[in-house]
C-alpha positions as CSV (number, residue, x, y, z in Angstrom):
1,M,-30.6,-17.1,21.2
2,S,-32.4,-14.8,18.8
3,A,-35.6,-13.0,19.4
4,E,-37.9,-10.7,17.5
5,K,-37.0,-7.0,17.7
6,T,-39.0,-5.1,20.3
7,P,-40.4,-2.0,18.6
8,I,-40.1,1.4,20.3
9,D,-43.3,2.5,21.9
10,G,-43.4,6.0,20.4
11,S,-46.2,7.4,22.6
12,S,-43.7,9.0,24.9
13,S,-40.2,8.9,26.2
14,A,-41.6,7.8,29.6
15,N,-43.1,4.7,28.0
16,T,-39.8,3.9,26.3
17,L,-38.0,4.2,29.6
18,L,-40.6,2.0,31.2
19,Q,-39.9,-0.7,28.6
20,L,-36.2,-0.4,29.4
21,H,-36.9,-0.7,33.1
22,Q,-39.0,-3.8,32.6
23,L,-36.4,-5.5,30.3
24,L,-33.6,-4.7,32.8
25,T,-35.6,-6.1,35.7
26,S,-36.4,-9.3,33.7
27,C,-32.7,-9.7,32.9
28,S,-31.6,-9.2,36.5
29,K,-34.2,-11.7,37.9
30,S,-33.5,-14.4,35.3
31,I,-29.7,-14.1,35.7
32,S,-29.8,-14.1,39.5
33,G,-32.3,-17.0,39.4
34,G,-29.8,-19.2,37.5
35,N,-32.1,-20.0,34.7
36,F,-29.7,-20.0,31.8
37,S,-32.2,-20.3,29.0
38,Q,-34.5,-17.6,30.4
39,S,-31.6,-15.3,31.0
40,Q,-30.4,-15.7,27.4
41,T,-33.9,-14.8,26.2
42,S,-34.1,-11.8,28.5
43,V,-30.7,-10.4,27.4
44,S,-31.6,-11.0,23.8
45,K,-34.8,-9.0,24.2
46,L,-32.9,-6.2,25.9
47,I,-30.3,-6.1,23.1
48,N,-33.0,-6.1,20.4
49,F,-34.8,-3.2,22.1
50,L,-31.6,-1.2,22.4
51,D,-30.7,-1.9,18.7
52,S,-34.2,-0.7,17.6
53,V,-33.6,2.5,19.6
54,S,-30.2,3.2,18.2
55,D,-31.3,2.4,14.6
56,A,-34.2,4.8,14.9
57,S,-32.1,7.5,16.4
58,I,-29.3,7.3,13.8
59,S,-31.8,7.2,10.8
60,E,-34.0,9.8,12.6
61,L,-37.1,8.0,11.5
62,E,-39.1,9.1,14.5
63,P,-39.5,12.5,16.2
64,G,-37.5,12.8,19.4
65,A,-35.5,9.6,18.6
66,K,-32.2,11.2,19.5
67,E,-33.5,12.4,22.9
68,N,-34.9,9.0,23.6
69,A,-31.6,7.4,22.7
70,F,-29.8,9.6,25.2
71,K,-32.3,8.8,28.0
72,I,-32.2,5.1,27.3
73,L,-28.4,5.0,27.3
74,S,-28.3,7.0,30.5
75,G,-30.7,4.5,32.0
76,I,-28.4,1.7,31.1
77,Y,-25.5,3.4,32.7
78,E,-27.4,4.2,35.9
79,F,-28.5,0.5,36.1
80,L,-24.9,-0.7,35.8
81,C,-23.8,1.7,38.5
82,S,-26.5,0.6,40.9
83,P,-24.9,-0.6,44.2
84,S,-27.5,-3.4,44.4
85,L,-26.4,-4.9,41.0
86,N,-24.4,-8.1,41.7
87,Q,-21.3,-9.3,39.8
88,E,-23.2,-12.1,38.2
89,N,-25.5,-9.7,36.4
90,I,-22.6,-7.5,35.2
91,D,-20.7,-10.5,33.9
92,A,-23.7,-11.8,32.0
93,L,-24.4,-8.4,30.4
94,S,-20.8,-7.7,29.6
95,F,-20.9,-10.1,26.6
96,E,-23.5,-8.0,24.6
97,L,-24.0,-4.6,26.1
98,P,-20.6,-3.0,25.1
99,K,-21.4,-3.7,21.4
100,S,-25.0,-2.5,21.7
101,A,-23.9,0.7,23.7
102,S,-21.3,1.5,21.0
103,K,-24.0,1.7,18.4
104,F,-25.3,4.8,20.1
105,A,-22.0,6.6,19.7
106,G,-22.9,8.1,16.4
107,V,-26.1,9.6,17.6
108,S,-24.6,12.6,19.4
109,P,-21.4,13.6,21.3
110,Q,-23.4,13.1,24.5
111,C,-24.3,9.6,23.6
112,L,-20.7,8.9,22.7
113,E,-19.7,10.0,26.2
114,I,-22.3,7.8,27.8
115,S,-21.1,4.8,25.6
116,D,-17.6,5.4,26.8
117,N,-18.8,5.4,30.4
118,I,-20.7,2.2,30.0
119,I,-17.7,0.3,28.6
120,H,-15.4,1.8,31.2
121,R,-17.8,0.6,33.9
122,F,-17.6,-3.0,32.6
123,I,-13.8,-2.8,32.5
124,E,-13.9,-1.6,36.1
125,K,-16.1,-4.4,37.3
126,C,-15.0,-7.3,35.1
127,S,-11.7,-9.0,34.5
128,P,-9.6,-7.1,31.9
129,R,-8.6,-10.5,30.5
130,D,-12.2,-11.4,29.8
131,M,-13.1,-7.9,28.4
132,L,-10.3,-8.0,25.8
133,P,-11.9,-10.7,23.6
134,I,-15.3,-9.2,24.1
135,L,-14.2,-5.8,22.8
136,C,-12.2,-7.4,20.0
137,E,-15.2,-9.4,18.8
138,A,-17.4,-6.2,18.9
139,L,-14.8,-4.3,16.9
140,D,-14.6,-7.1,14.3
141,S,-18.3,-7.1,13.6
142,P,-19.7,-3.6,13.2
143,N,-23.3,-3.5,12.2
144,K,-24.0,-2.1,8.7
145,T,-26.7,0.2,10.1
146,V,-24.3,2.1,12.3
147,Q,-21.7,4.7,11.6
148,A,-18.5,2.6,11.8
149,A,-16.1,5.5,12.5
150,T,-18.0,6.5,15.7
151,Y,-19.1,2.9,16.6
152,V,-15.6,1.8,17.1
153,C,-14.5,4.8,19.2
154,P,-15.8,3.6,22.6
155,L,-14.5,0.1,21.9
156,I,-11.0,1.3,21.1
157,S,-10.9,3.5,24.2
158,G,-12.1,0.5,26.1
159,L,-9.2,-1.5,24.8
160,S,-6.8,1.3,26.0
161,D,-8.2,0.9,29.5
162,V,-8.0,-2.9,29.3
163,F,-4.3,-2.7,28.2
164,I,-3.4,-0.6,31.2
165,S,-5.5,-2.9,33.6
166,L,-3.9,-6.2,32.5
167,Q,-1.9,-7.9,35.2
168,R,0.0,-10.5,33.3
169,R,0.8,-11.8,29.8
170,H,0.6,-8.3,28.5
171,F,2.4,-9.0,25.2
172,E,0.4,-12.0,24.3
173,Q,-2.9,-10.3,24.9
174,I,-2.2,-7.0,23.3
175,K,-0.7,-8.9,20.3
176,V,-4.2,-10.4,19.8
177,A,-5.9,-7.0,19.8
178,V,-3.6,-4.9,17.6
179,P,-4.4,-6.6,14.3
180,V,-8.1,-6.3,15.0
181,V,-7.9,-2.6,15.6
182,V,-5.7,-2.1,12.5
183,K,-8.1,-4.1,10.3
184,V,-11.2,-2.0,11.3
185,V,-9.4,1.3,11.1
186,K,-8.0,0.4,7.7
187,A,-11.6,-0.4,6.4
188,I,-12.9,2.9,7.8
189,S,-9.9,5.2,6.7
190,T,-10.1,4.0,3.0
191,E,-13.8,5.1,2.8
192,S,-14.6,8.6,1.6
193,D,-18.0,9.2,3.2
194,Y,-16.9,10.2,6.7
195,E,-16.6,13.8,7.9
196,D,-13.3,15.1,9.1
197,T,-14.6,15.4,12.7
198,E,-15.6,11.7,12.7
199,L,-12.1,10.6,11.5
200,E,-10.4,13.0,13.9
201,T,-12.2,11.5,16.8
202,L,-11.3,8.0,15.6
203,F,-7.6,8.8,15.2
204,E,-7.4,10.6,18.5
205,R,-8.6,7.3,20.1
206,I,-6.1,5.3,18.1
207,V,-3.2,7.5,19.1
208,V,-4.3,7.3,22.8
209,N,-4.5,3.5,22.3
210,A,-0.9,3.4,21.1
211,L,0.2,5.6,24.1
212,S,-1.5,3.2,26.4
213,I,0.7,0.4,25.1
214,Q,3.7,2.6,25.7
215,T,2.5,3.1,29.3
216,V,2.3,-0.7,29.7
217,C,5.8,-1.1,28.3
218,R,7.3,1.1,31.0
219,K,6.0,-1.2,33.7
220,L,7.5,-4.4,32.2
221,E,10.8,-6.2,32.7
222,D,13.4,-6.4,29.9
223,G,12.2,-9.5,28.1
224,E,8.5,-8.8,27.7
225,N,9.3,-5.1,27.4
226,E,11.4,-5.7,24.3
227,K,8.6,-7.7,22.7
228,L,5.9,-5.2,23.5
229,R,8.0,-2.2,22.3
230,A,8.5,-4.0,19.0
231,L,4.8,-4.6,18.7
232,L,4.2,-1.0,19.5
233,G,6.6,0.0,16.8
234,L,4.8,-2.1,14.2
235,Y,1.4,-0.8,15.4
236,V,2.5,2.9,15.1
237,L,3.8,2.3,11.6
238,Q,0.5,0.8,10.5
239,I,-1.5,3.7,12.0
240,L,0.9,6.2,10.4
241,A,0.1,4.7,7.0
242,L,-3.6,4.9,7.7
243,V,-3.4,8.5,8.9
244,S,-1.6,9.3,5.6
245,V,-4.1,7.5,3.5
246,S,-7.1,9.1,5.2
247,R,-6.6,12.8,5.6
248,N,-2.9,13.6,5.8
249,Y,-3.3,14.7,9.5
250,L,0.0,16.3,10.5
251,H,-0.9,16.6,14.2
252,F,-1.6,12.9,14.5
253,A,1.5,12.0,12.5
254,L,3.7,14.1,14.9
255,R,2.3,12.3,17.9
256,L,2.9,9.0,16.3
257,A,6.5,10.1,15.4
258,S,7.3,10.8,19.0
259,I,6.6,7.1,19.9
260,L,9.0,5.8,17.2
261,P,12.3,6.4,19.2
262,Y,10.8,4.6,22.2
263,S,10.5,1.5,20.0
264,G,14.2,1.7,19.1
265,I,13.5,2.7,15.5
266,S,15.9,4.7,13.4
267,G,15.1,6.5,10.2
268,L,17.8,4.6,8.3
269,G,16.5,1.3,9.7
270,L,12.9,2.2,8.5
271,I,13.8,3.2,5.0
272,T,16.0,0.2,4.4
273,G,13.5,-2.2,6.0
274,Y,16.0,-3.4,8.7
275,S,14.0,-2.0,11.6
276,V,10.8,-3.5,10.3
277,D,12.4,-6.9,9.8
278,T,14.0,-6.8,13.3
279,M,10.7,-5.9,15.0
280,S,8.7,-8.4,13.0
281,H,11.2,-11.2,14.0
282,I,10.8,-10.2,17.7
283,V,7.0,-10.1,17.5
284,I,6.2,-12.9,15.1
285,G,9.3,-15.1,15.1
286,E,8.8,-18.1,12.8
287,D,5.1,-18.4,13.2
288,E,3.6,-18.0,9.7
289,E,0.0,-17.8,11.0
290,D,1.0,-14.8,13.1
291,C,2.7,-13.3,10.2
292,S,-0.5,-13.3,8.1
293,S,-2.4,-11.4,10.8
294,F,-0.1,-8.3,10.4
295,S,-0.8,-5.8,7.7
296,S,1.4,-4.9,4.7
297,H,0.8,-1.3,5.9
298,I,3.8,-1.9,8.2
299,Y,6.2,-1.4,5.3
300,L,4.1,1.4,3.8
301,G,4.2,3.2,7.2
302,A,8.0,2.6,7.4
303,S,8.5,4.2,4.0
304,L,6.1,7.0,4.7
305,S,7.9,7.9,7.9
306,V,10.8,9.1,5.9
307,V,8.5,10.9,3.4
308,W,6.9,12.7,6.3
309,A,10.3,13.7,7.5
310,Q,11.0,15.0,3.9
311,K,7.8,17.0,4.0
312,H,8.0,18.4,7.6
313,D,11.1,19.1,9.6
314,E,9.0,18.8,12.8
315,F,8.3,15.2,12.0
316,A,12.0,14.4,11.7
317,Q,12.6,16.2,15.0
318,A,9.7,14.3,16.8
319,A,11.0,11.0,15.4
320,K,14.6,12.0,16.2
321,F,15.7,11.3,12.6
322,D,19.0,12.8,11.4
323,F,17.6,13.3,8.0
324,G,20.7,14.7,6.4
325,A,22.8,11.8,7.7
326,I,20.2,9.3,6.3
327,K,20.3,10.9,2.8
328,T,24.1,11.0,2.8
329,E,24.4,7.4,3.9
330,L,22.0,6.3,1.1
331,Q,23.9,8.3,-1.5
332,N,27.2,6.7,-0.5
333,N,26.1,3.1,0.2
334,P,24.7,1.2,-2.9
335,T,23.3,-1.7,-0.9
336,K,21.4,0.5,1.5
337,R,20.2,2.6,-1.5
338,W,18.8,-0.5,-3.2
339,Q,17.1,-1.5,0.0
340,A,15.6,2.0,0.2
341,V,14.4,1.9,-3.4
342,G,12.8,-1.4,-2.7
343,M,10.9,0.0,0.3
344,L,9.6,3.0,-1.6
345,K,7.6,0.7,-3.9
346,H,5.0,0.6,-1.1
347,V,4.4,4.3,-1.6
348,F,4.6,4.3,-5.4
349,A,2.2,1.3,-5.7
350,S,-0.4,2.5,-3.1
351,I,-3.7,3.3,-4.8
352,D,-5.1,5.0,-1.7
353,L,-2.4,7.6,-1.0
354,P,-2.8,11.2,-2.1
355,W,-0.5,12.1,-5.0
356,E,1.3,14.6,-2.8
357,F,3.0,11.7,-1.0
358,K,4.2,10.2,-4.3
359,R,5.6,13.6,-5.3
360,Y,7.7,13.9,-2.1
361,T,8.8,10.3,-2.5
362,V,10.0,10.8,-6.0
363,D,11.9,13.9,-4.8
364,F,13.5,11.8,-2.1
365,L,14.5,9.2,-4.6
366,L,16.0,11.8,-6.9
367,Y,18.0,13.2,-4.0
368,I,19.5,9.8,-3.0
369,T,20.4,9.0,-6.6
370,S,21.9,12.3,-7.4
371,G,25.6,12.7,-8.2
372,D,27.9,10.2,-9.8
373,I,26.5,7.2,-8.0
374,S,27.6,4.7,-10.7
375,N,31.2,5.2,-9.6
376,K,30.3,4.1,-6.1
377,L,28.8,0.8,-7.2
378,G,32.2,-1.0,-7.2
379,H,31.7,-4.8,-7.3
380,N,28.4,-4.8,-5.4
381,D,25.9,-7.4,-6.5
382,C,22.2,-6.4,-6.3
383,S,20.8,-9.9,-7.1
384,L,19.2,-10.1,-3.7
385,Y,17.3,-6.9,-4.4
386,M,16.3,-7.5,-8.0
387,T,12.6,-8.4,-7.1
388,S,12.1,-5.4,-5.0
389,L,13.9,-3.1,-7.4
390,F,11.7,-4.4,-10.3
391,S,8.6,-3.8,-8.2
392,S,9.6,-0.2,-7.5
393,L,10.5,0.5,-11.1
394,Q,7.2,-1.0,-12.2
395,A,5.3,1.2,-9.8
396,L,7.3,4.2,-11.0
397,T,6.1,3.5,-14.6
398,M,2.5,3.7,-13.3
399,I,3.2,7.2,-12.0
400,I,4.7,8.1,-15.4
401,I,1.6,6.8,-17.1
402,Y,-1.2,8.0,-14.8
403,A,-0.1,11.1,-12.9
404,S,-1.9,14.2,-14.1
405,D,0.9,16.5,-12.8
406,T,3.4,17.0,-15.7
407,V,6.3,17.8,-13.3
408,L,5.6,14.7,-11.3
409,R,5.7,12.6,-14.5
410,K,8.9,14.2,-15.6
411,N,10.6,13.6,-12.2
412,A,9.3,10.1,-12.0
413,F,10.9,9.3,-15.4
414,E,14.2,10.9,-14.3
415,A,14.0,8.8,-11.1
416,L,13.4,5.7,-13.3
417,K,16.5,6.3,-15.4
418,R,18.6,7.0,-12.3
419,V,17.6,3.8,-10.5
420,L,18.2,1.8,-13.7
421,G,21.6,3.5,-13.9
422,D,22.3,2.5,-10.3
423,I,21.8,-1.2,-11.2
424,P,25.0,-3.0,-12.3
425,N,25.3,-3.4,-16.0
426,S,25.2,-7.2,-15.8
427,Q,21.6,-7.0,-14.3
428,R,20.3,-3.8,-16.0
429,F,19.3,-5.5,-19.2
430,D,17.3,-8.3,-17.3
431,I,15.3,-5.7,-15.4
432,L,14.6,-3.6,-18.5
433,K,13.4,-6.7,-20.3
434,A,11.2,-7.7,-17.4
435,L,9.7,-4.2,-17.3
436,I,8.9,-4.3,-21.0
437,K,7.4,-7.8,-20.9
438,N,5.2,-6.9,-17.9
439,S,3.9,-3.6,-19.2
440,D,0.4,-3.2,-20.6
441,S,1.1,0.3,-21.9
442,S,2.3,0.7,-25.5
443,S,3.7,4.1,-24.7
444,M,5.6,2.8,-21.7
445,V,7.0,-0.1,-23.7
446,A,8.2,2.4,-26.3
447,I,9.9,4.5,-23.6
448,L,11.6,1.4,-22.2
449,L,12.8,0.2,-25.6
450,D,14.2,3.7,-26.2
451,L,16.2,3.3,-23.0
452,V,17.5,0.0,-24.2
453,R,18.6,1.7,-27.4
454,G,20.3,4.4,-25.3
455,E,22.2,1.7,-23.3
456,M,23.3,0.0,-26.5
457,H,24.6,3.3,-27.9
458,R,26.5,3.9,-24.7
459,E,28.1,0.5,-24.9
460,R,29.0,1.0,-28.5
461,I,30.9,4.3,-27.7
462,L,32.7,2.5,-24.8
463,R,33.6,-0.4,-27.1
464,T,34.9,2.0,-29.8
465,S,37.1,3.9,-27.2
466,L,38.5,0.6,-26.0
467,Q,39.5,-0.5,-29.5
468,K,41.3,2.8,-30.1
469,N,43.2,2.7,-26.8
470,E,45.3,-0.6,-26.7
471,A,46.9,0.6,-23.4
472,L,43.7,-0.1,-21.5
473,E,43.0,-3.5,-20.1
474,A,40.3,-4.2,-22.5
475,D,39.3,-7.8,-21.8
476,S,37.0,-7.1,-18.8
477,K,35.8,-3.8,-20.2
478,T,35.0,-5.3,-23.6
479,C,32.8,-7.8,-21.8
480,Q,31.0,-4.9,-20.0
481,S,30.6,-3.1,-23.4
482,T,28.7,-6.1,-25.0
483,L,26.1,-6.8,-22.3
484,F,23.3,-5.3,-24.2
485,W,24.8,-6.3,-27.6
486,S,23.7,-9.9,-27.2
487,T,21.2,-12.4,-28.8
488,S,18.7,-11.4,-26.1
489,I,17.9,-8.3,-28.2
490,L,16.3,-10.6,-30.8
491,E,13.9,-12.0,-28.2
492,L,13.1,-8.5,-26.9
493,V,12.2,-7.1,-30.4
494,E,10.3,-10.2,-31.2
495,S,8.2,-9.9,-28.0
496,V,6.8,-6.7,-29.5
497,L,6.7,-7.4,-33.2
498,R,5.4,-10.9,-32.9
499,P,3.7,-11.2,-29.4
500,D,2.9,-14.5,-27.6
501,T,-0.4,-14.6,-29.5
502,G,1.6,-15.6,-32.6
503,G,0.3,-13.0,-35.0
504,P,1.3,-9.4,-35.6
505,P,0.6,-6.9,-32.8
506,I,-2.7,-5.2,-32.5
507,L,-2.7,-1.8,-34.3
508,P,-3.1,1.1,-33.8
509,D,-3.3,0.3,-30.1
510,N,0.3,-0.8,-29.9
511,S,1.7,1.6,-32.6
512,D,4.0,3.4,-30.1
513,A,5.7,0.1,-29.0
514,V,5.9,-1.2,-32.5
515,L,7.5,2.0,-33.8
516,S,10.1,1.9,-31.0
517,A,10.8,-1.8,-31.6
518,L,11.4,-1.2,-35.3
519,N,13.7,1.8,-34.5
520,L,15.7,-0.4,-32.1
521,Y,15.9,-3.2,-34.7
522,R,17.0,-0.8,-37.4
523,F,19.6,0.8,-35.2
524,V,21.2,-2.5,-34.2
525,L,21.2,-3.9,-37.7
526,M,22.7,-0.7,-39.2
527,T,25.4,-0.6,-36.5
528,E,26.3,-4.3,-36.8
529,A,26.5,-3.9,-40.6
530,A,28.6,-0.8,-40.5
531,E,31.0,-2.3,-37.9
532,K,30.9,-5.8,-39.6
533,T,30.0,-7.5,-36.3
534,N,27.2,-9.8,-35.2
535,Y,27.1,-9.7,-31.4
536,T,23.3,-9.9,-31.5
537,G,23.0,-12.5,-34.2
538,L,20.7,-10.2,-36.2
539,R,22.9,-10.4,-39.3
540,S,22.8,-14.2,-39.6
541,K,20.9,-15.4,-42.6
542,N,18.3,-17.3,-40.6
543,N,17.5,-14.4,-38.3
544,L,17.3,-12.0,-41.2
545,Q,14.9,-14.3,-43.0
546,K,12.9,-14.8,-39.8
547,A,12.7,-11.0,-39.3
548,Y,11.6,-10.5,-43.0
549,N,9.0,-13.3,-43.2
550,E,7.6,-13.3,-39.6
551,W,8.0,-9.7,-38.5
552,V,8.1,-7.0,-41.1
553,L,6.1,-8.5,-44.0
554,P,3.1,-9.4,-41.8
555,L,3.3,-5.9,-40.4
556,R,3.4,-4.4,-43.9
557,M,0.2,-6.3,-44.8
558,L,-1.5,-5.3,-41.6
559,V,-0.5,-1.6,-41.8
560,G,-1.4,-1.5,-45.5
561,G,-4.8,-3.1,-44.8
562,I,-5.7,-0.6,-42.0
563,A,-4.6,2.3,-44.1
564,A,-6.6,1.2,-47.1
565,A,-9.7,0.6,-44.9
566,N,-9.5,4.1,-43.4
567,K,-8.3,6.0,-46.5
568,N,-11.6,7.5,-47.6
569,D,-13.2,7.6,-44.2
570,I,-13.7,11.1,-42.7
571,D,-14.6,9.8,-39.2
572,Q,-12.3,11.3,-36.5
573,H,-11.3,7.8,-35.3
574,A,-10.3,6.8,-38.8
575,V,-8.3,10.0,-39.2
576,D,-6.5,9.5,-35.9
577,T,-5.8,5.9,-36.9
578,V,-4.1,6.9,-40.1
579,C,-2.1,9.6,-38.4
580,A,-0.9,7.2,-35.8
581,L,0.3,4.7,-38.4
582,N,2.0,7.2,-40.7
583,P,5.4,7.4,-38.9
584,L,5.3,3.6,-38.2
585,E,4.7,2.9,-41.9
586,L,7.7,5.1,-42.9
587,V,10.1,3.3,-40.4
588,L,8.6,-0.1,-41.4
589,Y,9.5,0.3,-45.1
590,R,13.0,1.5,-44.2
591,C,13.4,-1.7,-42.1
592,I,12.2,-3.8,-45.0
593,E,14.7,-2.2,-47.3
594,L,17.5,-2.7,-44.7
595,V,16.7,-6.4,-44.2
596,E,16.5,-6.9,-48.0
597,E,19.9,-5.2,-48.5
598,N,21.6,-7.4,-45.8
599,L,20.1,-10.5,-47.3
600,K,21.5,-9.5,-50.7
601,H,25.0,-9.2,-49.2
602,L,24.8,-12.7,-47.8
603,A,23.5,-14.2,-51.0
């Protein structure tokens, strides 16, 4: 039942305490008298009074508000500790007072301590099973007027006490609380307006909360112990991700790392995703509703655990990772390497992580793809991992485009090329085509088209060497040497020169991509003409006429029109436009001449 807020009587702190005493007496009498409606009204008035005190003290609208807050909170605690207070009163107040007391936590360190004591008192006197949903509900509904980072601290500490006090069904009850805690900490850690001390206090409580679950695990039998250890592992990974996003706190990361071995987690299992999938299956099973309650930060935390180990030897030691063995295994095992690359997408794609983590992740990727890994591919098929590999490569392109650090961009591009080279030839073209078609960056499309041209050049050299050496078993290798030299090249070039919109591409916005597509088309047509082949179909009359009428002629009209419109304009934008189109115009006219020449030969 709602009631109007009771204003603070600002005449003196004594009057404020008198108001509190009157409200508490009213609550006690109505609850003990069994009048449900009256007790609801009394409790509501008490809570509104406390909220008005906490709001005033946090905003400091009134002189002496903080001192009043401390006295009021202390008065509440003394009331709860009174030997004459019966259980009925404590139970009735337990539904609202923990939330209200937590709102005082941001007023001062002293108020935070009293808030802790109040919640601890309720846990002592009430059933832990009843307190768990009360604390979770309070966590899930922070008031906009309070400082969330400090508001949640007493509630999280309260949950730690509840976990240890639970007598049965530990796994089921803790499983309900963990997603609630992660959700609220995630919301807080991604905001930038909290001071370091506030976040340090929060993460200290979170680490202690995880340790309390570990304490519970040690008391359980094998079956429930396995489930709770798996839940603990998933929880630690999520918190590790949030610690990384927030302030890159090494001391908290090290304490979390020390819990990982207890959950049966290995470094190799984390970076390949095996440990995460195993723990998720134990905790969630086949329940899709449960699955939705767990955060994607689990996979981010799993990936980051290896990045932390890359950054800090002490993290690897705390987590008991044999980091050298992990990297060696990934270098030598293509399947595990593809799994690892797929996991790293969570780091590359995160918009909240500091760039430092992406730099270390790129370095890690460069290490595991170093050496002649293509010779270790054998007959492995990466079809199962194509989606995750594509996501990782796409995220890498974002680093290449947006990173301000030149070295990071250069290393990310090298990593991109190595991962592409690690994909079997039969699937490499498909993934390059997907990257091109899903990129919004003209410069990135140009880079990827240049990589396609490089692959075609490599295949051409291989094909030439096979033709010269009849002793080789050429059949299978010839097939491998024409994977890029196929009719799919036509479709790829057309996607740039004549996009889905049906008309020519937008210039000068897409000039980089168009220039690269023209260079690719010209390279293929010249090569096919010189070798008198037609693997790609570019030299057929229909395709030459299509390229002439639908690609290059409309482009010539567009480029010519833009150049004429900006020819006499001295505006800087006009000058930049003309300069951007100059190399494209040169290659375009050479393409037109080449197409006309090939059409003549077919006439």
